[in-house]
PyMOL CGO cylinders between C-alpha atoms (Angstrom):
from pymol import cmd
from pymol.cgo import CYLINDER

trace = [
    CYLINDER, 82.03, 74.49, 83.63, 82.93, 75.74, 87.08, 0.3, 1, 1, 1, 1, 1, 1,
    CYLINDER, 82.93, 75.74, 87.08, 82.06, 79.28, 87.98, 0.3, 1, 1, 1, 1, 1, 1,
    CYLINDER, 82.06, 79.28, 87.98, 84.28, 81.06, 90.39, 0.3, 1, 1, 1, 1, 1, 1,
    CYLINDER, 84.28, 81.06, 90.39, 83.04, 84.07, 92.33, 0.3, 1, 1, 1, 1, 1, 1,
    CYLINDER, 83.04, 84.07, 92.33, 85.87, 86.37, 93.20, 0.3, 1, 1, 1, 1, 1, 1,
    CYLINDER, 85.87, 86.37, 93.20, 86.06, 89.72, 95.14, 0.3, 1, 1, 1, 1, 1, 1,
    CYLINDER, 86.06, 89.72, 95.14, 89.58, 90.33, 93.73, 0.3, 1, 1, 1, 1, 1, 1,
    CYLINDER, 89.58, 90.33, 93.73, 90.80, 90.23, 90.07, 0.3, 1, 1, 1, 1, 1, 1,
    CYLINDER, 90.80, 90.23, 90.07, 94.08, 88.82, 91.38, 0.3, 1, 1, 1, 1, 1, 1,
    CYLINDER, 94.08, 88.82, 91.38, 92.45, 85.39, 91.95, 0.3, 1, 1, 1, 1, 1, 1,
    CYLINDER, 92.45, 85.39, 91.95, 91.77, 84.83, 88.30, 0.3, 1, 1, 1, 1, 1, 1,
    CYLINDER, 91.77, 84.83, 88.30, 95.38, 84.05, 87.40, 0.3, 1, 1, 1, 1, 1, 1,
    CYLINDER, 95.38, 84.05, 87.40, 95.85, 82.07, 90.59, 0.3, 1, 1, 1, 1, 1, 1,
    CYLINDER, 95.85, 82.07, 90.59, 92.97, 79.74, 89.88, 0.3, 1, 1, 1, 1, 1, 1,
    CYLINDER, 92.97, 79.74, 89.88, 93.67, 79.49, 86.27, 0.3, 1, 1, 1, 1, 1, 1,
    CYLINDER, 93.67, 79.49, 86.27, 97.15, 78.18, 87.18, 0.3, 1, 1, 1, 1, 1, 1,
    CYLINDER, 97.15, 78.18, 87.18, 95.66, 75.74, 89.68, 0.3, 1, 1, 1, 1, 1, 1,
    CYLINDER, 95.66, 75.74, 89.68, 93.21, 74.53, 87.11, 0.3, 1, 1, 1, 1, 1, 1,
    CYLINDER, 93.21, 74.53, 87.11, 95.99, 73.73, 84.72, 0.3, 1, 1, 1, 1, 1, 1,
    CYLINDER, 95.99, 73.73, 84.72, 97.79, 71.65, 87.44, 0.3, 1, 1, 1, 1, 1, 1,
    CYLINDER, 97.79, 71.65, 87.44, 94.69, 70.03, 89.07, 0.3, 1, 1, 1, 1, 1, 1,
    CYLINDER, 94.69, 70.03, 89.07, 92.00, 69.68, 86.39, 0.3, 1, 1, 1, 1, 1, 1,
    CYLINDER, 92.00, 69.68, 86.39, 93.21, 70.80, 83.00, 0.3, 1, 1, 1, 1, 1, 1,
    CYLINDER, 93.21, 70.80, 83.00, 90.00, 69.73, 81.23, 0.3, 1, 1, 1, 1, 1, 1,
    CYLINDER, 90.00, 69.73, 81.23, 87.83, 71.83, 83.47, 0.3, 1, 1, 1, 1, 1, 1,
    CYLINDER, 87.83, 71.83, 83.47, 86.36, 75.18, 81.99, 0.3, 1, 1, 1, 1, 1, 1,
    CYLINDER, 86.36, 75.18, 81.99, 86.40, 77.98, 84.42, 0.3, 1, 1, 1, 1, 1, 1,
    CYLINDER, 86.40, 77.98, 84.42, 83.99, 81.03, 84.30, 0.3, 1, 1, 1, 1, 1, 1,
    CYLINDER, 83.99, 81.03, 84.30, 85.35, 83.86, 86.44, 0.3, 1, 1, 1, 1, 1, 1,
    CYLINDER, 85.35, 83.86, 86.44, 83.00, 86.40, 88.01, 0.3, 1, 1, 1, 1, 1, 1,
    CYLINDER, 83.00, 86.40, 88.01, 84.81, 89.26, 89.60, 0.3, 1, 1, 1, 1, 1, 1,
    CYLINDER, 84.81, 89.26, 89.60, 82.66, 91.45, 91.97, 0.3, 1, 1, 1, 1, 1, 1,
    CYLINDER, 82.66, 91.45, 91.97, 84.97, 93.57, 94.09, 0.3, 1, 1, 1, 1, 1, 1,
    CYLINDER, 84.97, 93.57, 94.09, 82.19, 95.71, 95.33, 0.3, 1, 1, 1, 1, 1, 1,
    CYLINDER, 82.19, 95.71, 95.33, 80.82, 92.85, 97.27, 0.3, 1, 1, 1, 1, 1, 1,
    CYLINDER, 80.82, 92.85, 97.27, 83.76, 92.81, 99.58, 0.3, 1, 1, 1, 1, 1, 1,
    CYLINDER, 83.76, 92.81, 99.58, 83.84, 96.60, 99.82, 0.3, 1, 1, 1, 1, 1, 1,
    CYLINDER, 83.84, 96.60, 99.82, 80.24, 96.73, 100.81, 0.3, 1, 1, 1, 1, 1, 1,
    CYLINDER, 80.24, 96.73, 100.81, 80.55, 93.87, 103.30, 0.3, 1, 1, 1, 1, 1, 1,
    CYLINDER, 80.55, 93.87, 103.30, 83.35, 95.68, 105.07, 0.3, 1, 1, 1, 1, 1, 1,
    CYLINDER, 83.35, 95.68, 105.07, 81.51, 99.01, 105.04, 0.3, 1, 1, 1, 1, 1, 1,
    CYLINDER, 81.51, 99.01, 105.04, 77.90, 97.97, 105.82, 0.3, 1, 1, 1, 1, 1, 1,
    CYLINDER, 77.90, 97.97, 105.82, 78.22, 94.41, 107.27, 0.3, 1, 1, 1, 1, 1, 1,
    CYLINDER, 78.22, 94.41, 107.27, 78.35, 91.00, 105.61, 0.3, 1, 1, 1, 1, 1, 1,
    CYLINDER, 78.35, 91.00, 105.61, 74.53, 90.37, 105.67, 0.3, 1, 1, 1, 1, 1, 1,
    CYLINDER, 74.53, 90.37, 105.67, 73.96, 93.62, 103.76, 0.3, 1, 1, 1, 1, 1, 1,
    CYLINDER, 73.96, 93.62, 103.76, 75.38, 91.95, 100.50, 0.3, 1, 1, 1, 1, 1, 1,
    CYLINDER, 75.38, 91.95, 100.50, 73.36, 88.63, 100.91, 0.3, 1, 1, 1, 1, 1, 1,
    CYLINDER, 73.36, 88.63, 100.91, 70.91, 89.50, 98.02, 0.3, 1, 1, 1, 1, 1, 1,
    CYLINDER, 70.91, 89.50, 98.02, 73.77, 90.62, 95.80, 0.3, 1, 1, 1, 1, 1, 1,
    CYLINDER, 73.77, 90.62, 95.80, 75.77, 87.38, 96.34, 0.3, 1, 1, 1, 1, 1, 1,
    CYLINDER, 75.77, 87.38, 96.34, 72.69, 85.24, 95.55, 0.3, 1, 1, 1, 1, 1, 1,
    CYLINDER, 72.69, 85.24, 95.55, 72.15, 87.22, 92.35, 0.3, 1, 1, 1, 1, 1, 1,
    CYLINDER, 72.15, 87.22, 92.35, 75.84, 86.51, 91.32, 0.3, 1, 1, 1, 1, 1, 1,
    CYLINDER, 75.84, 86.51, 91.32, 75.36, 82.84, 91.96, 0.3, 1, 1, 1, 1, 1, 1,
    CYLINDER, 75.36, 82.84, 91.96, 72.14, 82.70, 90.01, 0.3, 1, 1, 1, 1, 1, 1,
    CYLINDER, 72.14, 82.70, 90.01, 73.84, 84.39, 87.10, 0.3, 1, 1, 1, 1, 1, 1,
    CYLINDER, 73.84, 84.39, 87.10, 76.54, 81.67, 87.13, 0.3, 1, 1, 1, 1, 1, 1,
    CYLINDER, 76.54, 81.67, 87.13, 73.85, 79.01, 87.00, 0.3, 1, 1, 1, 1, 1, 1,
    CYLINDER, 73.85, 79.01, 87.00, 72.15, 80.82, 84.04, 0.3, 1, 1, 1, 1, 1, 1,
    CYLINDER, 72.15, 80.82, 84.04, 75.43, 80.96, 82.23, 0.3, 1, 1, 1, 1, 1, 1,
    CYLINDER, 75.43, 80.96, 82.23, 75.60, 77.19, 82.40, 0.3, 1, 1, 1, 1, 1, 1,
    CYLINDER, 75.60, 77.19, 82.40, 77.93, 76.63, 85.39, 0.3, 1, 1, 1, 1, 1, 1,
    CYLINDER, 77.93, 76.63, 85.39, 77.60, 73.14, 86.84, 0.3, 1, 1, 1, 1, 1, 1,
    CYLINDER, 77.60, 73.14, 86.84, 78.94, 74.43, 90.29, 0.3, 1, 1, 1, 1, 1, 1,
    CYLINDER, 78.94, 74.43, 90.29, 80.12, 77.62, 91.84, 0.3, 1, 1, 1, 1, 1, 1,
    CYLINDER, 80.12, 77.62, 91.84, 83.34, 78.14, 94.06, 0.3, 1, 1, 1, 1, 1, 1,
    CYLINDER, 83.34, 78.14, 94.06, 83.27, 81.27, 95.98, 0.3, 1, 1, 1, 1, 1, 1,
    CYLINDER, 83.27, 81.27, 95.98, 86.91, 82.34, 96.66, 0.3, 1, 1, 1, 1, 1, 1,
    CYLINDER, 86.91, 82.34, 96.66, 86.20, 84.95, 99.14, 0.3, 1, 1, 1, 1, 1, 1,
    CYLINDER, 86.20, 84.95, 99.14, 86.09, 83.95, 102.76, 0.3, 1, 1, 1, 1, 1, 1,
    CYLINDER, 86.09, 83.95, 102.76, 84.04, 86.80, 103.84, 0.3, 1, 1, 1, 1, 1, 1,
    CYLINDER, 84.04, 86.80, 103.84, 81.10, 86.13, 101.74, 0.3, 1, 1, 1, 1, 1, 1,
    CYLINDER, 81.10, 86.13, 101.74, 81.59, 82.31, 101.43, 0.3, 1, 1, 1, 1, 1, 1,
    CYLINDER, 81.59, 82.31, 101.43, 78.69, 81.42, 103.81, 0.3, 1, 1, 1, 1, 1, 1,
    CYLINDER, 78.69, 81.42, 103.81, 76.26, 83.70, 101.88, 0.3, 1, 1, 1, 1, 1, 1,
    CYLINDER, 76.26, 83.70, 101.88, 77.31, 82.04, 98.57, 0.3, 1, 1, 1, 1, 1, 1,
    CYLINDER, 77.31, 82.04, 98.57, 76.59, 78.54, 100.04, 0.3, 1, 1, 1, 1, 1, 1,
    CYLINDER, 76.59, 78.54, 100.04, 73.22, 79.65, 101.32, 0.3, 1, 1, 1, 1, 1, 1,
    CYLINDER, 73.22, 79.65, 101.32, 72.27, 80.63, 97.74, 0.3, 1, 1, 1, 1, 1, 1,
    CYLINDER, 72.27, 80.63, 97.74, 72.83, 77.18, 96.37, 0.3, 1, 1, 1, 1, 1, 1,
    CYLINDER, 72.83, 77.18, 96.37, 69.19, 75.98, 96.79, 0.3, 1, 1, 1, 1, 1, 1,
    CYLINDER, 69.19, 75.98, 96.79, 67.70, 79.07, 94.96, 0.3, 1, 1, 1, 1, 1, 1,
    CYLINDER, 67.70, 79.07, 94.96, 70.31, 78.70, 92.16, 0.3, 1, 1, 1, 1, 1, 1,
    CYLINDER, 70.31, 78.70, 92.16, 69.78, 74.87, 91.75, 0.3, 1, 1, 1, 1, 1, 1,
    CYLINDER, 69.78, 74.87, 91.75, 73.45, 74.13, 91.61, 0.3, 1, 1, 1, 1, 1, 1,
    CYLINDER, 73.45, 74.13, 91.61, 76.18, 73.13, 94.18, 0.3, 1, 1, 1, 1, 1, 1,
    CYLINDER, 76.18, 73.13, 94.18, 78.02, 76.04, 95.81, 0.3, 1, 1, 1, 1, 1, 1,
    CYLINDER, 78.02, 76.04, 95.81, 81.29, 75.64, 97.77, 0.3, 1, 1, 1, 1, 1, 1,
    CYLINDER, 81.29, 75.64, 97.77, 83.14, 78.17, 99.65, 0.3, 1, 1, 1, 1, 1, 1,
    CYLINDER, 83.14, 78.17, 99.65, 86.85, 77.88, 99.00, 0.3, 1, 1, 1, 1, 1, 1,
    CYLINDER, 86.85, 77.88, 99.00, 87.84, 77.59, 102.67, 0.3, 1, 1, 1, 1, 1, 1,
    CYLINDER, 87.84, 77.59, 102.67, 85.53, 74.66, 103.61, 0.3, 1, 1, 1, 1, 1, 1,
    CYLINDER, 85.53, 74.66, 103.61, 87.97, 71.87, 102.43, 0.3, 1, 1, 1, 1, 1, 1,
    CYLINDER, 87.97, 71.87, 102.43, 90.77, 73.76, 104.20, 0.3, 1, 1, 1, 1, 1, 1,
    CYLINDER, 90.77, 73.76, 104.20, 88.72, 73.85, 107.42, 0.3, 1, 1, 1, 1, 1, 1,
    CYLINDER, 88.72, 73.85, 107.42, 88.04, 70.19, 107.20, 0.3, 1, 1, 1, 1, 1, 1,
    CYLINDER, 88.04, 70.19, 107.20, 91.79, 69.35, 106.70, 0.3, 1, 1, 1, 1, 1, 1,
    CYLINDER, 91.79, 69.35, 106.70, 92.65, 71.67, 109.69, 0.3, 1, 1, 1, 1, 1, 1,
    CYLINDER, 92.65, 71.67, 109.69, 90.28, 69.69, 111.94, 0.3, 1, 1, 1, 1, 1, 1,
    CYLINDER, 90.28, 69.69, 111.94, 91.83, 66.54, 110.77, 0.3, 1, 1, 1, 1, 1, 1,
    CYLINDER, 91.83, 66.54, 110.77, 95.29, 67.85, 111.50, 0.3, 1, 1, 1, 1, 1, 1,
    CYLINDER, 95.29, 67.85, 111.50, 94.91, 68.49, 115.25, 0.3, 1, 1, 1, 1, 1, 1,
    CYLINDER, 94.91, 68.49, 115.25, 92.88, 70.10, 117.98, 0.3, 1, 1, 1, 1, 1, 1,
    CYLINDER, 92.88, 70.10, 117.98, 94.84, 73.30, 118.35, 0.3, 1, 1, 1, 1, 1, 1,
    CYLINDER, 94.84, 73.30, 118.35, 93.91, 75.52, 115.28, 0.3, 1, 1, 1, 1, 1, 1,
    CYLINDER, 93.91, 75.52, 115.28, 95.25, 79.09, 114.71, 0.3, 1, 1, 1, 1, 1, 1,
    CYLINDER, 95.25, 79.09, 114.71, 93.58, 81.35, 112.20, 0.3, 1, 1, 1, 1, 1, 1,
    CYLINDER, 93.58, 81.35, 112.20, 95.59, 84.28, 110.70, 0.3, 1, 1, 1, 1, 1, 1,
    CYLINDER, 95.59, 84.28, 110.70, 93.45, 86.87, 108.95, 0.3, 1, 1, 1, 1, 1, 1,
    CYLINDER, 93.45, 86.87, 108.95, 94.19, 90.08, 107.15, 0.3, 1, 1, 1, 1, 1, 1,
    CYLINDER, 94.19, 90.08, 107.15, 90.53, 91.22, 107.24, 0.3, 1, 1, 1, 1, 1, 1,
    CYLINDER, 90.53, 91.22, 107.24, 88.47, 91.50, 110.38, 0.3, 1, 1, 1, 1, 1, 1,
    CYLINDER, 88.47, 91.50, 110.38, 85.31, 90.46, 108.42, 0.3, 1, 1, 1, 1, 1, 1,
    CYLINDER, 85.31, 90.46, 108.42, 86.92, 87.02, 107.90, 0.3, 1, 1, 1, 1, 1, 1,
    CYLINDER, 86.92, 87.02, 107.90, 87.65, 86.21, 111.55, 0.3, 1, 1, 1, 1, 1, 1,
    CYLINDER, 87.65, 86.21, 111.55, 84.24, 85.13, 112.64, 0.3, 1, 1, 1, 1, 1, 1,
    CYLINDER, 84.24, 85.13, 112.64, 83.17, 83.31, 109.46, 0.3, 1, 1, 1, 1, 1, 1,
    CYLINDER, 83.17, 83.31, 109.46, 86.42, 81.34, 109.37, 0.3, 1, 1, 1, 1, 1, 1,
    CYLINDER, 86.42, 81.34, 109.37, 86.33, 80.45, 112.98, 0.3, 1, 1, 1, 1, 1, 1,
    CYLINDER, 86.33, 80.45, 112.98, 82.66, 79.39, 112.71, 0.3, 1, 1, 1, 1, 1, 1,
    CYLINDER, 82.66, 79.39, 112.71, 83.44, 77.27, 109.71, 0.3, 1, 1, 1, 1, 1, 1,
    CYLINDER, 83.44, 77.27, 109.71, 86.21, 75.37, 111.43, 0.3, 1, 1, 1, 1, 1, 1,
    CYLINDER, 86.21, 75.37, 111.43, 83.95, 74.80, 114.41, 0.3, 1, 1, 1, 1, 1, 1,
    CYLINDER, 83.95, 74.80, 114.41, 81.16, 73.53, 112.06, 0.3, 1, 1, 1, 1, 1, 1,
    CYLINDER, 81.16, 73.53, 112.06, 83.66, 71.12, 110.35, 0.3, 1, 1, 1, 1, 1, 1,
    CYLINDER, 83.66, 71.12, 110.35, 84.88, 69.85, 113.81, 0.3, 1, 1, 1, 1, 1, 1,
    CYLINDER, 84.88, 69.85, 113.81, 81.26, 69.14, 114.94, 0.3, 1, 1, 1, 1, 1, 1,
    CYLINDER, 81.26, 69.14, 114.94, 80.76, 67.24, 111.70, 0.3, 1, 1, 1, 1, 1, 1,
    CYLINDER, 80.76, 67.24, 111.70, 83.81, 65.18, 112.28, 0.3, 1, 1, 1, 1, 1, 1,
    CYLINDER, 83.81, 65.18, 112.28, 83.09, 64.80, 116.01, 0.3, 1, 1, 1, 1, 1, 1,
    CYLINDER, 83.09, 64.80, 116.01, 86.46, 66.16, 116.89, 0.3, 1, 1, 1, 1, 1, 1,
    CYLINDER, 86.46, 66.16, 116.89, 86.97, 68.72, 119.85, 0.3, 1, 1, 1, 1, 1, 1,
    CYLINDER, 86.97, 68.72, 119.85, 89.04, 71.78, 118.75, 0.3, 1, 1, 1, 1, 1, 1,
    CYLINDER, 89.04, 71.78, 118.75, 90.28, 74.92, 120.15, 0.3, 1, 1, 1, 1, 1, 1,
    CYLINDER, 90.28, 74.92, 120.15, 90.39, 77.84, 117.62, 0.3, 1, 1, 1, 1, 1, 1,
    CYLINDER, 90.39, 77.84, 117.62, 92.50, 81.01, 118.11, 0.3, 1, 1, 1, 1, 1, 1,
    CYLINDER, 92.50, 81.01, 118.11, 92.28, 83.87, 115.63, 0.3, 1, 1, 1, 1, 1, 1,
    CYLINDER, 92.28, 83.87, 115.63, 94.69, 86.60, 115.05, 0.3, 1, 1, 1, 1, 1, 1,
    CYLINDER, 94.69, 86.60, 115.05, 94.44, 89.73, 112.96, 0.3, 1, 1, 1, 1, 1, 1,
    CYLINDER, 94.44, 89.73, 112.96, 97.53, 90.83, 110.99, 0.3, 1, 1, 1, 1, 1, 1,
    CYLINDER, 97.53, 90.83, 110.99, 97.23, 94.48, 111.43, 0.3, 1, 1, 1, 1, 1, 1,
    CYLINDER, 97.23, 94.48, 111.43, 98.30, 96.56, 108.32, 0.3, 1, 1, 1, 1, 1, 1,
    CYLINDER, 98.30, 96.56, 108.32, 98.51, 93.61, 106.07, 0.3, 1, 1, 1, 1, 1, 1,
    CYLINDER, 98.51, 93.61, 106.07, 95.42, 94.22, 103.87, 0.3, 1, 1, 1, 1, 1, 1,
    CYLINDER, 95.42, 94.22, 103.87, 96.50, 97.90, 103.52, 0.3, 1, 1, 1, 1, 1, 1,
    CYLINDER, 96.50, 97.90, 103.52, 99.68, 96.75, 101.91, 0.3, 1, 1, 1, 1, 1, 1,
    CYLINDER, 99.68, 96.75, 101.91, 97.69, 94.49, 99.44, 0.3, 1, 1, 1, 1, 1, 1,
    CYLINDER, 97.69, 94.49, 99.44, 95.40, 97.20, 98.59, 0.3, 1, 1, 1, 1, 1, 1,
    CYLINDER, 95.40, 97.20, 98.59, 98.22, 99.56, 97.82, 0.3, 1, 1, 1, 1, 1, 1,
    CYLINDER, 98.22, 99.56, 97.82, 99.60, 96.99, 95.39, 0.3, 1, 1, 1, 1, 1, 1,
    CYLINDER, 99.60, 96.99, 95.39, 102.51, 95.88, 97.58, 0.3, 1, 1, 1, 1, 1, 1,
    CYLINDER, 102.51, 95.88, 97.58, 102.10, 92.07, 97.37, 0.3, 1, 1, 1, 1, 1, 1,
    CYLINDER, 102.10, 92.07, 97.37, 105.56, 91.47, 98.76, 0.3, 1, 1, 1, 1, 1, 1,
    CYLINDER, 105.56, 91.47, 98.76, 104.93, 93.75, 101.81, 0.3, 1, 1, 1, 1, 1, 1,
    CYLINDER, 104.93, 93.75, 101.81, 101.56, 92.06, 102.43, 0.3, 1, 1, 1, 1, 1, 1,
    CYLINDER, 101.56, 92.06, 102.43, 103.10, 88.42, 102.35, 0.3, 1, 1, 1, 1, 1, 1,
    CYLINDER, 103.10, 88.42, 102.35, 106.01, 89.78, 104.54, 0.3, 1, 1, 1, 1, 1, 1,
    CYLINDER, 106.01, 89.78, 104.54, 103.51, 90.68, 107.15, 0.3, 1, 1, 1, 1, 1, 1,
    CYLINDER, 103.51, 90.68, 107.15, 101.69, 87.35, 106.91, 0.3, 1, 1, 1, 1, 1, 1,
    CYLINDER, 101.69, 87.35, 106.91, 105.01, 85.42, 107.10, 0.3, 1, 1, 1, 1, 1, 1,
    CYLINDER, 105.01, 85.42, 107.10, 105.98, 87.46, 110.09, 0.3, 1, 1, 1, 1, 1, 1,
    CYLINDER, 105.98, 87.46, 110.09, 102.74, 86.58, 111.95, 0.3, 1, 1, 1, 1, 1, 1,
    CYLINDER, 102.74, 86.58, 111.95, 103.03, 82.95, 110.92, 0.3, 1, 1, 1, 1, 1, 1,
    CYLINDER, 103.03, 82.95, 110.92, 106.63, 82.74, 112.39, 0.3, 1, 1, 1, 1, 1, 1,
    CYLINDER, 106.63, 82.74, 112.39, 105.20, 84.04, 115.63, 0.3, 1, 1, 1, 1, 1, 1,
    CYLINDER, 105.20, 84.04, 115.63, 102.77, 81.13, 116.09, 0.3, 1, 1, 1, 1, 1, 1,
    CYLINDER, 102.77, 81.13, 116.09, 104.20, 78.56, 118.39, 0.3, 1, 1, 1, 1, 1, 1,
    CYLINDER, 104.20, 78.56, 118.39, 101.27, 76.84, 120.17, 0.3, 1, 1, 1, 1, 1, 1,
    CYLINDER, 101.27, 76.84, 120.17, 99.19, 75.39, 117.35, 0.3, 1, 1, 1, 1, 1, 1,
    CYLINDER, 99.19, 75.39, 117.35, 98.98, 72.01, 115.57, 0.3, 1, 1, 1, 1, 1, 1,
    CYLINDER, 98.98, 72.01, 115.57, 97.95, 73.73, 112.38, 0.3, 1, 1, 1, 1, 1, 1,
    CYLINDER, 97.95, 73.73, 112.38, 97.64, 77.27, 111.04, 0.3, 1, 1, 1, 1, 1, 1,
    CYLINDER, 97.64, 77.27, 111.04, 94.84, 78.30, 108.79, 0.3, 1, 1, 1, 1, 1, 1,
    CYLINDER, 94.84, 78.30, 108.79, 95.42, 81.21, 106.37, 0.3, 1, 1, 1, 1, 1, 1,
    CYLINDER, 95.42, 81.21, 106.37, 92.09, 82.87, 106.17, 0.3, 1, 1, 1, 1, 1, 1,
    CYLINDER, 92.09, 82.87, 106.17, 92.57, 84.76, 102.90, 0.3, 1, 1, 1, 1, 1, 1,
    CYLINDER, 92.57, 84.76, 102.90, 93.22, 82.95, 99.56, 0.3, 1, 1, 1, 1, 1, 1,
    CYLINDER, 93.22, 82.95, 99.56, 95.77, 85.61, 98.73, 0.3, 1, 1, 1, 1, 1, 1,
    CYLINDER, 95.77, 85.61, 98.73, 98.01, 84.42, 101.51, 0.3, 1, 1, 1, 1, 1, 1,
    CYLINDER, 98.01, 84.42, 101.51, 98.70, 81.08, 99.86, 0.3, 1, 1, 1, 1, 1, 1,
    CYLINDER, 98.70, 81.08, 99.86, 102.18, 82.04, 98.65, 0.3, 1, 1, 1, 1, 1, 1,
    CYLINDER, 102.18, 82.04, 98.65, 103.40, 82.23, 102.21, 0.3, 1, 1, 1, 1, 1, 1,
    CYLINDER, 103.40, 82.23, 102.21, 103.16, 78.45, 102.50, 0.3, 1, 1, 1, 1, 1, 1,
    CYLINDER, 103.16, 78.45, 102.50, 106.14, 78.22, 100.18, 0.3, 1, 1, 1, 1, 1, 1,
    CYLINDER, 106.14, 78.22, 100.18, 108.47, 80.32, 102.36, 0.3, 1, 1, 1, 1, 1, 1,
    CYLINDER, 108.47, 80.32, 102.36, 109.15, 77.73, 105.10, 0.3, 1, 1, 1, 1, 1, 1,
    CYLINDER, 109.15, 77.73, 105.10, 108.98, 79.98, 107.96, 0.3, 1, 1, 1, 1, 1, 1,
    CYLINDER, 108.98, 79.98, 107.96, 107.69, 77.40, 110.47, 0.3, 1, 1, 1, 1, 1, 1,
    CYLINDER, 107.69, 77.40, 110.47, 107.59, 73.74, 111.22, 0.3, 1, 1, 1, 1, 1, 1,
    CYLINDER, 107.59, 73.74, 111.22, 103.83, 73.87, 112.01, 0.3, 1, 1, 1, 1, 1, 1,
    CYLINDER, 103.83, 73.87, 112.01, 101.46, 72.61, 109.30, 0.3, 1, 1, 1, 1, 1, 1,
    CYLINDER, 101.46, 72.61, 109.30, 100.15, 75.55, 107.39, 0.3, 1, 1, 1, 1, 1, 1,
    CYLINDER, 100.15, 75.55, 107.39, 96.97, 75.31, 105.29, 0.3, 1, 1, 1, 1, 1, 1,
    CYLINDER, 96.97, 75.31, 105.29, 95.88, 77.67, 102.47, 0.3, 1, 1, 1, 1, 1, 1,
    CYLINDER, 95.88, 77.67, 102.47, 92.52, 77.47, 100.64, 0.3, 1, 1, 1, 1, 1, 1,
    CYLINDER, 92.52, 77.47, 100.64, 93.01, 77.86, 96.87, 0.3, 1, 1, 1, 1, 1, 1,
    CYLINDER, 93.01, 77.86, 96.87, 94.31, 74.41, 95.79, 0.3, 1, 1, 1, 1, 1, 1,
    CYLINDER, 94.31, 74.41, 95.79, 92.23, 72.43, 98.24, 0.3, 1, 1, 1, 1, 1, 1,
    CYLINDER, 92.23, 72.43, 98.24, 89.07, 74.47, 97.23, 0.3, 1, 1, 1, 1, 1, 1,
    CYLINDER, 89.07, 74.47, 97.23, 89.58, 74.03, 93.56, 0.3, 1, 1, 1, 1, 1, 1,
    CYLINDER, 89.58, 74.03, 93.56, 90.22, 70.34, 93.85, 0.3, 1, 1, 1, 1, 1, 1,
    CYLINDER, 90.22, 70.34, 93.85, 86.96, 69.85, 95.88, 0.3, 1, 1, 1, 1, 1, 1,
    CYLINDER, 86.96, 69.85, 95.88, 84.99, 72.08, 93.52, 0.3, 1, 1, 1, 1, 1, 1,
    CYLINDER, 84.99, 72.08, 93.52, 86.33, 70.22, 90.44, 0.3, 1, 1, 1, 1, 1, 1,
    CYLINDER, 86.33, 70.22, 90.44, 85.08, 66.95, 92.06, 0.3, 1, 1, 1, 1, 1, 1,
    CYLINDER, 85.08, 66.95, 92.06, 81.50, 68.50, 92.23, 0.3, 1, 1, 1, 1, 1, 1,
]
cmd.load_cgo(trace, "trace")
């Protein structure tokens, strides 16, 4: 059984569909804790460290063999909780970061949440150091996009992400910081390589 720690209910259906395509025999145990992202945005990411560790521990107690954290904002906290929980924990964007480093040295990160910019950039730089590859990471906030998502306007959210993606011209690869951005990869708005985290993250977590 693989536990998934979400901060949005919307991810449940997304990862169920990917499980059916990538690892149909895998049992998923979904934990939805939307308050973690709300508090991280309001009080700072470190303020929810204990709560994230508690959720990872509960997953282990429920019988999970590994945990996949699908929220980029709290992903590092989830990974840090692995030792205490006694099971592997993977942040969903780590495989994406490794793939971005392999794709080229000029990496652009598009994010809809300010709390994701620093963690995603740091993760890519960490994977670059691990691979021994020099990279230049530029990060861009998509203003107003998250407001559209919170209002229930998924199409409006994805339209803003697609517009920002179309405006990137000087990168070897574009990283979409939020898992919820993944549908934009199917729109074909750019010739630049575009990476989203859900499929890569689930595939890697299933391998654990």
